[in-house]
C-alpha positions in Angstrom: 0.3 -4.6 -21.4 3.2 -2.5 -21.5 7.0 -3.5 -21.7 10.5 -2.6 -20.9 10.4 -2.6 -24.9 7.1 -0.8 -26.0 6.8 1.7 -23.1 9.2 4.4 -24.6 7.1 4.5 -28.2 4.1 4.1 -26.5 5.3 7.7 -24.2 6.3 9.0 -27.9 3.2 8.1 -29.4 1.3 10.1 -26.6 3.3 13.4 -27.0 5.3 12.9 -23.7 8.7 11.7 -25.0 10.4 13.2 -27.9 13.7 11.5 -27.9 14.9 8.1 -26.8 14.7 7.4 -22.9 16.0 5.1 -20.6 13.7 2.3 -19.1 13.7 0.8 -15.3 11.2 -1.5 -14.6 10.2 -1.1 -10.4 9.7 -4.2 -8.6 7.3 -4.9 -6.0 4.2 -3.8 -7.4 1.0 -5.5 -6.4 -1.8 -3.6 -8.7 0.6 -2.3 -11.1 3.1 -2.2 -13.8 5.5 0.2 -12.9 8.4 1.8 -15.4 10.8 4.7 -14.6 11.7 6.8 -17.9 14.3 9.3 -17.8 16.3 11.0 -20.5 17.9 14.7 -20.6 14.4 16.3 -20.8 11.8 14.3 -18.7 11.8 11.6 -15.2 9.1 10.4 -14.8 7.3 7.1 -13.4 4.5 5.6 -15.8 1.7 3.1 -14.1 -0.5 0.7 -15.7 -3.2 -0.8 -14.0 -3.4 -4.5 -13.6 -6.3 -6.8 -14.3 -5.7 -8.8 -11.4 -3.3 -8.1 -8.5 -0.7 -10.3 -7.6 -1.7 -12.5 -4.5 -1.9 -16.1 -3.7 -5.3 -15.9 -4.6 -7.6 -14.6 -7.8 -8.0 -10.6 -6.6 -9.8 -8.9 -9.7 -9.8 -5.3 -9.5 -11.6 -2.6 -12.3 -8.7 -1.2 -14.5 -10.7 2.2 -14.8 -8.9 3.2 -11.3 -6.1 4.4 -13.4 -8.3 7.2 -14.1 -9.9 7.8 -10.9 -6.2 7.9 -9.8 -5.0 10.6 -12.2 -8.3 12.6 -11.1 -7.2 12.0 -7.4 -3.4 12.9 -8.1 -4.4 16.0 -9.8 -6.7 17.2 -6.9 -4.2 16.5 -4.0 -1.3 18.0 -5.7 -3.4 21.4 -6.1 -4.0 21.6 -2.7 -0.8 20.1 -1.1 2.0 20.5 -4.0 5.1 19.5 -1.8 3.4 16.3 -0.7 1.9 14.9 -4.2 3.6 14.0 -7.7 2.6 16.1 -10.5 0.2 14.4 -13.3 1.7 14.3 -16.8 -0.8 12.0 -18.7 -3.7 9.7 -18.1 -4.7 7.4 -21.0 -8.5 5.8 -20.0 -8.0 3.2 -22.8 -4.6 1.7 -22.0 -4.9 2.4 -18.0 -1.8 4.3 -17.6 -1.1 7.1 -15.2 2.2 9.3 -15.7 3.4 11.3 -13.4 7.0 13.3 -12.1 9.3 11.1 -10.4 10.3 12.3 -6.9 14.0 13.3 -6.4 16.4 10.2 -5.6 17.5 11.4 -2.1 13.6 10.5 -1.4 13.1 6.7 0.0 10.1 4.7 0.6 9.3 4.6 4.5 8.4 1.4 4.6 11.7 0.3 3.6 13.3 2.9 6.2 11.3 1.6 9.1 12.4 -1.9 8.4 16.1 -0.9 8.5 15.0 0.6 11.6 15.7 3.9 10.7 12.5 5.4 12.6 11.7 8.9 13.1 8.2 9.5 14.9 8.4 13.0 13.6 7.2 11.5 10.0 4.5 10.1 11.9 3.5 13.9 12.8 4.0 15.2 9.5 1.7 12.6 7.7 -0.9 13.2 10.6 -1.2 16.6 9.7 -1.0 16.1 5.6 -4.0 13.5 6.3 -5.9 15.7 8.5 -5.7 18.7 6.1 -6.9 16.1 2.9 -10.0 14.9 5.2 -10.8 18.8 5.7 -10.6 19.2 2.5 -13.2 16.5 1.4 -15.7 17.6 4.4 -15.9 21.1 3.1 -15.9 20.5 -0.5 -19.2 18.7 -1.3 -18.7 18.8 -5.5 -15.1 17.0 -4.6 -16.6 14.4 -2.6 -19.0 14.0 -5.4 -16.4 13.5 -8.1 -14.9 10.3 -6.0 -18.5 8.6 -4.9 -16.2 5.2 -6.0 -18.0 1.9 -5.1 -16.7 -0.5 -6.7 -13.0 -0.3 -6.6 -12.9 -0.2 -3.0 -14.8 -3.1 -2.3 -12.4 -4.6 -4.6 -9.3 -3.5 -3.3 -10.2 -2.9 0.5 -13.4 -4.4 1.8 -13.3 -8.0 0.5 -9.4 -8.1 1.0 -9.0 -6.6 4.6 -12.7 -7.4 6.0 -14.5 -9.7 4.2 -12.2 -12.3 3.9 -11.1 -12.0 7.6 -14.5 -12.1 8.5 -15.1 -15.4 6.7 -12.2 -17.2 8.8 -13.5 -15.7 12.0 -17.2 -16.1 12.4 -16.9 -15.4 16.4 -16.0 -11.5 14.9 -18.7 -11.9 12.0 -21.2 -9.8 13.6 -18.7 -6.9 14.7 -17.3 -6.9 11.1 -20.3 -6.9 9.6 -20.9 -3.5 11.7 -17.1 -2.2 11.0 -17.9 -2.8 6.9 -21.2 -0.7 7.1 -19.1 2.0 8.9 -16.8 2.0 5.7 -19.2 1.9 3.1 -21.9 3.5 4.1 -20.5 6.9 5.8 -19.4 8.8 3.1 -18.2 11.8 5.0 -14.8 13.2 3.0 -12.0 12.1 0.9 -10.5 8.7 1.6 -7.1 7.8 0.1 -7.5 4.2 0.9 -3.7 3.1 1.0 -2.6 5.5 3.5 0.6 3.0 3.8 4.1 2.7 4.3 5.3 1.6 0.7 3.6 4.7 -0.6 5.3 7.2 1.5 8.6 8.7 0.2 10.2 10.4 2.7 13.8 12.8 2.7 15.9 14.1 5.6 14.3 17.9 5.8 11.7 17.4 3.6 7.9 16.9 3.7 6.7 13.3 3.1 5.2 12.4 -0.5 2.3 10.4 -0.8 1.7 8.0 -4.1 -1.0 5.6 -5.3 -4.0 6.6 -5.4 -5.9 3.8 -6.7 -8.0 3.2 -4.1 -9.0 6.8 -3.4 -13.2 7.1 -2.5 -15.7 9.0 -0.7 -16.0 7.6 2.7 -14.8 6.9 6.5 -11.9 8.6 7.4 -11.3 6.2 10.3 -9.9 3.8 7.1 -6.9 5.9 6.3 -6.1 6.2 10.0 -6.2 2.3 10.4 -4.3 1.3 7.4 -1.2 3.7 8.6 -1.4 2.3 12.3 -1.9 -1.5 11.1 1.2 -1.3 9.4 3.2 0.0 12.1 1.6 -2.4 14.4 2.8 -5.3 12.2 6.3 -3.4 12.2 6.3 -3.1 15.9 5.7 -6.8 16.3 8.3 -7.8 14.0 11.1 -6.0 15.7 12.7 -7.7 18.4 15.0 -4.3 19.3 13.0 -2.7 22.6 14.3 1.2 20.8 12.8 0.4 17.7 9.8 -0.9 19.0 9.4 2.2 21.5 9.9 4.5 18.3 7.4 2.5 15.8 4.8 3.1 19.1 6.0 6.7 19.7 5.5 7.4 15.6 1.9 6.1 16.1 1.3 8.5 19.6 2.4 11.1 17.2 0.5 10.5 14.0 -2.8 10.3 15.8 -2.1 13.3 17.8 -0.8 15.4 15.0 -4.0 14.2 13.4 -6.7 15.2 15.9 -5.0 18.4 16.3 -5.5 19.7 12.5 -8.9 17.5 12.2 -12.4 19.2 12.1 -13.6 15.3 12.1 -13.7 13.4 15.4 -11.8 10.1 15.7 -13.9 7.0 15.7 -14.3 5.4 18.9 -13.7 1.9 17.6 -10.7 3.4 15.8 -8.6 0.6 17.7 -10.9 -2.6 15.7 -10.5 -1.4 12.7 -7.0 -1.5 13.5 -7.0 -4.7 15.2 -9.0 -6.0 11.8 -6.5 -4.8 9.3 -3.3 -6.1 11.3 -5.1 -9.6 11.6 -5.7 -9.3 7.6 -2.3 -8.9 7.0 -1.4 -12.3 8.4 -5.0 -14.2 7.7 -6.6 -12.1 4.4 -5.4 -11.8 0.8 -2.8 -8.9 0.9 -0.1 -10.4 3.3 2.5 -9.0 4.9 6.1 -10.7 3.5 8.2 -10.0 6.9 6.4 -11.7 9.8 7.9 -14.9 10.4 5.5 -18.0 11.5 5.8 -16.8 15.3 5.1 -13.2 15.0 2.0 -14.3 12.5 0.8 -15.9 15.8 1.5 -12.9 17.9 -0.2 -10.4 15.2 -3.2 -13.1 15.6 -3.2 -13.3 19.6 -2.7 -9.3 20.0 -5.5 -8.4 17.6 -8.1 -10.7 18.5 -7.9 -9.9 22.0 -8.2 -6.4 21.0 -11.3 -6.7 18.6 -14.6 -5.7 20.6 -12.5 -5.3 24.0 -14.4 -1.8 25.4 -11.2 -0.9 28.0 -8.8 -1.3 25.0 -7.3 1.5 23.0 -4.9 1.5 19.8 -1.6 1.8 22.2 -2.7 -1.7 23.5 -2.0 -2.9 19.9 2.2 -1.9 20.6 3.5 -4.2 23.2 
């Protein structure tokens, strides 16, 4: 694995750097080591895939996902250049991806949401972008064929967010099995796989930038919708400020409305079940959120289990 001392010589050997550079180590990465590298000529981010993700229990993942991510960055940068960084290099032997670093005024959307800086129009923009991406996948059979990735999606998404929760909640086992079939067997478009606030950069007056394509696959678009909405649910439950809670709810509504307006795909009628299950996995699964205390974790469990399988509920019922 690369470190602060070896990453610059490595990039010089790769032909990406000609001179020395300053190195910044980015914390918080669960699946990769992430470095910022800067000098007068370049401003880059390098990711190196870890063989095991950082979690409370062992969470292995195929490091070849770096090559898939690079292919995805190149694909989406070509169709939405304002919303994806530019790929500079990929090394399939060392499992690294090097890309341009975004301007410093862009901030991580997760941090902004937790700080109470909530702008529902960002949800609207994200719905528009995701609909465009999903439409592109539906209309391009050759592109779908390039991302028929099952192993990494199983390791990074199906097992931690569905199967682990299924084991802990036998009453919902049959229903969760059907949901697993939906996201693994219905291969209709390109699915980002980690459409999450932590992978979205925002800046005033500019379109959002989306990062982290490690879990991309050809699959069911319901997963991307549910993954983002589940994060908004958890953040809404965390907040005790009525104004913030309403803004988070409105962000979710704007996201869904914008997606529905722009997408040629129908939104799955059981979207609220996928949202509820993924939200539940954030307190009872492998990839746990760190901003919910014990009481709020119990609230997530109570709300999501009430919604799962309830025929009269919809996504907005998860926002209380």
